[in-house]
ROKOL-793584 format. One line per field, with one value per atom (N, C-alpha, C, O): z, y, x; atom name. Coordinates in Angstrom, 1 decimal. Example, Ala and Ser with C-alpha at 12.3 -4.5 7.8 and 13.67 -1.06 7.14 Angstrom:
<selums>
c3 <- (7.8; 7.8; 7.8; 8.5; 7.1; 7.1; 7.9; 8.0) .
c2 <- (-5.7; -4.5; -3.3; -3.3; -2.2; -1.1; 0.0; 1.1) .
c1 <- (13.2; 12.3; 13.2; 14.2; 12.8; 13.7; 12.9; 13.4) .
site <- (N; CA; C; O; N; CA; C; O) .
</selums>
This chain:
<selums>
c3 <- (-217.1; -218.1; -218.0; -218.1; -217.7; -217.6; -216.4; -216.5; -215.3; -214.1; -214.4; -214.0; -214.9; -215.2; -216.2; -215.9; -217.2; -218.2; -217.6; -217.9; -216.8; -216.2; -215.2; -215.2; -214.5; -213.6; -214.4; -213.9; -215.6; -216.4; -216.8; -216.9; -217.1; -217.6; -216.6; -216.9; -215.4; -214.5; -213.1; -212.4; -212.8; -211.6; -210.3; -209.4; -210.3; -209.1; -208.9; -207.7; -210.0; -209.8; -209.3; -208.5; -209.9; -209.5; -208.0; -207.3; -207.5; -206.1; -205.2; -204.2; -205.7; -204.9; -205.0; -204.0; -206.2; -206.3; -205.4; -204.8; -205.3; -204.4; -203.0; -202.2; -202.6; -201.2; -200.9; -199.8; -201.8; -201.5; -202.9; -203.6; -203.1; -204.4; -204.7; -205.8; -203.7; -203.9; -204.3; -205.2; -203.6; -203.9; -205.3; -206.0; -205.7; -207.0; -208.1; -209.1; -207.9; -208.8; -208.9; -209.9; -207.7; -207.6; -208.4; -208.9; -208.4; -209.2; -210.6; -211.3; -211.1; -212.5; -212.8; -213.8; -211.7; -211.9; -211.7; -211.9; -211.1; -210.8; -209.4; -208.5; -209.3; -208.0; -207.4; -208.2; -206.1; -205.4; -204.8; -204.3; -204.7; -204.2; -202.7; -202.1; -202.1; -200.7; -200.2; -200.8; -199.0; -198.4; -198.7; -197.9; -199.8; -200.2; -200.2; -200.8; -199.6; -199.6; -200.8; -201.0; -201.5; -202.7; -202.4; -202.3; -202.4; -202.2; -203.6; -204.3; -204.0; -205.3; -205.1; -204.2; -205.8; -205.8; -207.2; -208.2; -207.1; -208.4; -208.7; -207.9; -210.0; -210.5; -210.6; -211.0; -210.4; -210.5; -211.3; -211.6; -211.8; -212.5; -211.6; -212.2; -210.3; -209.4; -209.0; -208.7; -208.9; -208.4; -209.4; -209.8; -209.8; -210.6; -209.8; -209.4; -209.5; -208.7; -209.6; -210.8; -209.0; -209.7; -208.8; -207.7; -209.3; -208.5; -208.6; -209.6; -207.4; -207.3; -206.3; -205.1; -206.8; -206.0; -206.0; -207.0; -205.0; -205.0; -205.6; -205.6; -206.0; -206.6; -205.6; -206.0; -204.4; -203.3; -203.5; -204.4; -202.5; -202.5; -202.5; -202.8; -202.2; -202.1; -203.5; -203.6; -204.5; -205.8; -206.4; -206.5; -206.7; -207.2; -208.6; -209.5; -208.8; -210.1; -210.7; -212.0; -209.9; -210.6; -211.2; -212.2; -210.7; -211.3; -212.4; -213.4; -212.0; -212.9; -213.9; -214.8; -213.7; -214.5; -214.2; -213.2; -215.0; -214.8; -215.2; -216.2; -214.4; -214.7; -215.9; -216.1; -216.7; -217.8; -217.3; -216.2; -218.0; -217.6; -217.2; -216.2; -218.0; -217.7; -216.4; -215.8; -215.9; -214.6; -213.5; -212.4; -213.6; -212.5; -212.5; -211.6; -213.6; -213.7; -212.7; -212.6; -212.1; -211.1; -211.7; -211.1; -212.9; -213.5; -213.7; -213.4; -214.1; -214.3; -212.9; -212.8; -211.9; -210.6; -210.0; -209.4; -210.1; -209.5; -210.2; -209.6; -211.5; -212.3; -212.0; -211.8; -211.9; -211.7; -210.3; -210.2; -209.3; -208.0; -208.0; -207.4; -208.6; -208.6; -209.3; -208.8; -210.5; -211.2; -210.7; -211.2) .
c2 <- (148.7; 147.7; 147.5; 146.4; 148.7; 148.6; 147.8; 147.0; 147.9; 147.2; 145.7; 144.8; 145.3; 143.9; 143.3; 142.2; 144.0; 143.5; 143.2; 142.2; 144.2; 144.0; 142.8; 142.0; 142.6; 141.4; 140.1; 139.1; 140.1; 138.9; 138.5; 137.3; 139.4; 139.1; 139.2; 138.7; 139.7; 139.9; 139.3; 140.0; 138.1; 137.4; 138.2; 138.2; 138.8; 139.5; 140.7; 141.0; 141.4; 142.6; 142.1; 142.7; 140.9; 140.4; 140.1; 140.4; 139.5; 139.2; 140.5; 140.6; 141.5; 142.8; 143.4; 144.0; 143.3; 143.9; 143.2; 143.9; 141.9; 141.2; 141.5; 141.5; 141.7; 142.1; 143.5; 143.7; 144.4; 145.8; 146.5; 147.0; 146.5; 147.0; 148.4; 148.8; 149.2; 150.7; 150.9; 151.6; 150.2; 150.4; 149.8; 150.4; 148.7; 148.2; 149.2; 149.4; 149.8; 150.8; 152.0; 152.6; 152.4; 153.6; 153.3; 154.2; 152.0; 151.7; 152.0; 152.4; 152.0; 152.3; 153.7; 154.1; 154.6; 156.0; 156.4; 157.5; 155.4; 155.7; 156.3; 155.6; 157.5; 158.2; 158.2; 158.3; 158.2; 158.3; 159.7; 160.2; 160.2; 161.6; 161.5; 162.6; 160.4; 160.3; 159.0; 158.5; 158.5; 157.4; 156.1; 155.1; 156.0; 154.8; 153.6; 153.6; 152.5; 151.3; 150.4; 150.4; 149.8; 149.0; 147.5; 147.2; 146.7; 145.3; 144.6; 144.8; 143.9; 143.2; 141.7; 141.1; 141.2; 139.8; 139.1; 139.8; 137.9; 137.2; 136.2; 135.4; 136.2; 135.2; 133.9; 133.8; 132.8; 131.4; 130.6; 131.1; 129.4; 128.6; 128.3; 128.1; 128.4; 128.1; 129.3; 129.2; 130.5; 131.7; 132.8; 133.1; 133.5; 134.7; 135.9; 135.8; 136.9; 138.0; 139.1; 139.3; 139.8; 140.8; 142.0; 141.9; 143.2; 144.4; 144.8; 145.0; 144.8; 145.3; 146.5; 146.3; 147.7; 148.8; 149.8; 149.9; 150.6; 151.6; 152.9; 153.9; 152.9; 154.1; 155.3; 156.4; 155.0; 156.0; 156.6; 156.4; 157.4; 158.1; 157.2; 157.6; 155.9; 155.0; 154.3; 153.6; 154.6; 154.0; 154.4; 155.6; 153.5; 153.9; 154.4; 153.8; 155.6; 156.3; 156.4; 156.2; 156.6; 156.7; 155.3; 155.3; 154.2; 152.9; 152.5; 152.1; 152.6; 152.1; 153.2; 152.8; 154.4; 155.5; 155.7; 155.2; 156.5; 156.7; 155.5; 154.8; 155.1; 153.9; 154.2; 155.3; 153.2; 153.3; 153.5; 153.1; 154.1; 154.4; 153.2; 153.2; 152.1; 150.8; 150.2; 149.5; 150.5; 150.0; 150.4; 149.7; 151.6; 152.2; 151.8; 152.0; 151.1; 150.7; 149.5; 148.6; 149.7; 148.6; 147.2; 146.3; 147.1; 145.8; 145.1; 143.9; 145.8; 145.2; 144.8; 143.7; 145.7; 145.4; 144.2; 143.3; 144.1; 143.0; 141.7; 140.7; 141.7; 140.5; 140.0; 138.8; 141.0; 140.6; 139.9; 138.9; 140.4; 139.8; 138.5; 137.5; 138.4; 137.2; 136.1; 134.9; 136.4; 135.3; 135.0; 134.1) .
c1 <- (-176.1; -175.6; -174.1; -173.6; -173.4; -171.9; -171.5; -170.5; -172.2; -171.8; -172.1; -171.2; -173.2; -173.5; -172.5; -172.0; -172.3; -171.3; -169.9; -169.3; -169.5; -168.2; -168.2; -167.2; -169.3; -169.4; -169.4; -168.9; -169.9; -169.9; -168.6; -168.3; -167.7; -166.4; -165.2; -164.1; -165.5; -164.4; -164.8; -165.6; -164.4; -164.8; -164.4; -165.2; -163.3; -162.8; -163.7; -164.1; -164.1; -165.0; -166.4; -167.0; -166.9; -168.2; -168.2; -169.2; -167.1; -167.0; -167.1; -167.8; -166.3; -166.3; -167.7; -168.2; -168.4; -169.7; -170.7; -171.5; -170.6; -171.5; -171.3; -172.2; -170.0; -169.7; -170.1; -170.6; -170.0; -170.4; -170.8; -169.9; -172.1; -172.6; -172.2; -171.9; -172.3; -172.0; -170.5; -170.3; -169.6; -168.2; -167.9; -167.1; -168.6; -168.4; -168.8; -168.1; -169.9; -170.4; -169.5; -169.2; -169.0; -168.1; -166.8; -166.2; -166.4; -165.2; -165.3; -164.3; -166.5; -166.8; -167.3; -167.7; -167.1; -167.4; -168.8; -169.2; -169.7; -171.1; -171.1; -170.7; -171.5; -171.5; -173.0; -173.9; -173.0; -174.3; -174.4; -173.4; -175.6; -175.9; -176.2; -176.4; -176.3; -176.6; -176.0; -175.1; -176.4; -175.8; -176.5; -176.5; -177.2; -177.9; -177.0; -175.9; -177.5; -176.7; -177.3; -178.5; -176.5; -176.9; -176.5; -175.4; -177.5; -177.4; -177.4; -178.4; -176.4; -176.3; -176.6; -176.0; -177.5; -177.8; -177.5; -177.5; -177.1; -176.7; -177.8; -178.2; -178.2; -179.1; -178.4; -177.2; -179.1; -178.6; -179.6; -180.7; -179.2; -180.2; -181.5; -182.6; -181.3; -182.5; -183.2; -184.4; -182.6; -183.2; -182.9; -181.8; -184.0; -184.0; -184.5; -185.7; -183.7; -184.1; -184.8; -184.4; -185.7; -186.5; -186.6; -187.0; -186.3; -186.4; -187.9; -188.5; -188.5; -189.9; -189.8; -189.5; -190.1; -189.8; -191.0; -191.7; -191.2; -192.2; -191.7; -192.4; -190.4; -189.8; -189.8; -189.9; -189.5; -189.4; -188.0; -187.2; -187.6; -186.3; -185.1; -184.0; -185.2; -184.1; -183.8; -182.9; -184.7; -184.5; -183.2; -182.9; -182.3; -180.9; -180.8; -180.3; -181.3; -181.3; -179.9; -179.8; -178.8; -177.5; -177.1; -176.3; -177.7; -177.3; -178.3; -178.0; -179.6; -180.7; -181.2; -181.9; -181.0; -181.5; -183.0; -183.5; -183.7; -185.1; -185.9; -185.6; -186.9; -187.6; -188.6; -189.0; -188.8; -189.8; -191.2; -191.5; -192.0; -193.4; -194.2; -194.9; -194.0; -194.7; -194.4; -195.1; -193.1; -192.7; -193.5; -193.7; -194.1; -194.9; -196.4; -197.1; -196.8; -198.2; -198.5; -197.8; -199.6; -200.1; -200.2; -199.8; -200.8; -200.9; -199.5; -199.4; -198.5; -197.2; -196.6; -196.1; -196.7; -196.1; -196.8; -196.2; -198.1; -198.9; -198.5; -198.3; -198.5; -198.1; -196.7; -196.5; -195.8; -194.4; -194.2; -193.5; -194.9; -194.8; -195.5; -195.0; -196.7; -197.5; -196.7; -196.7; -196.2; -195.5; -194.1; -193.4) .
site <- (N; CA; C; O; N; CA; C; O; N; CA; C; O; N; CA; C; O; N; CA; C; O; N; CA; C; O; N; CA; C; O; N; CA; C; O; N; CA; C; O; N; CA; C; O; N; CA; C; O; N; CA; C; O; N; CA; C; O; N; CA; C; O; N; CA; C; O; N; CA; C; O; N; CA; C; O; N; CA; C; O; N; CA; C; O; N; CA; C; O; N; CA; C; O; N; CA; C; O; N; CA; C; O; N; CA; C; O; N; CA; C; O; N; CA; C; O; N; CA; C; O; N; CA; C; O; N; CA; C; O; N; CA; C; O; N; CA; C; O; N; CA; C; O; N; CA; C; O; N; CA; C; O; N; CA; C; O; N; CA; C; O; N; CA; C; O; N; CA; C; O; N; CA; C; O; N; CA; C; O; N; CA; C; O; N; CA; C; O; N; CA; C; O; N; CA; C; O; N; CA; C; O; N; CA; C; O; N; CA; C; O; N; CA; C; O; N; CA; C; O; N; CA; C; O; N; CA; C; O; N; CA; C; O; N; CA; C; O; N; CA; C; O; N; CA; C; O; N; CA; C; O; N; CA; C; O; N; CA; C; O; N; CA; C; O; N; CA; C; O; N; CA; C; O; N; CA; C; O; N; CA; C; O; N; CA; C; O; N; CA; C; O; N; CA; C; O; N; CA; C; O; N; CA; C; O; N; CA; C; O; N; CA; C; O; N; CA; C; O; N; CA; C; O; N; CA; C; O; N; CA; C; O; N; CA; C; O; N; CA; C; O; N; CA; C; O; N; CA; C; O; N; CA; C; O; N; CA; C; O; N; CA; C; O; N; CA; C; O; N; CA; C; O) .
</selums>
């Protein structure tokens, strides 16, 4: 939430974040425990991005935290992709 809020109010930070998501997060003190690369996408009026993940080892827990239980349920994942 801290990263998104900063990107909403600071255009220069938003540009840096879109160029290199990991470095943008690190600017705010979010550290990564491995060499995970983070790709940041911006929602537009035409395109809304949704994270659909298998929760494997590349899931960015330092940024997103622990996923809620419903996120792992097959009905939610199937519906999110379908819609």
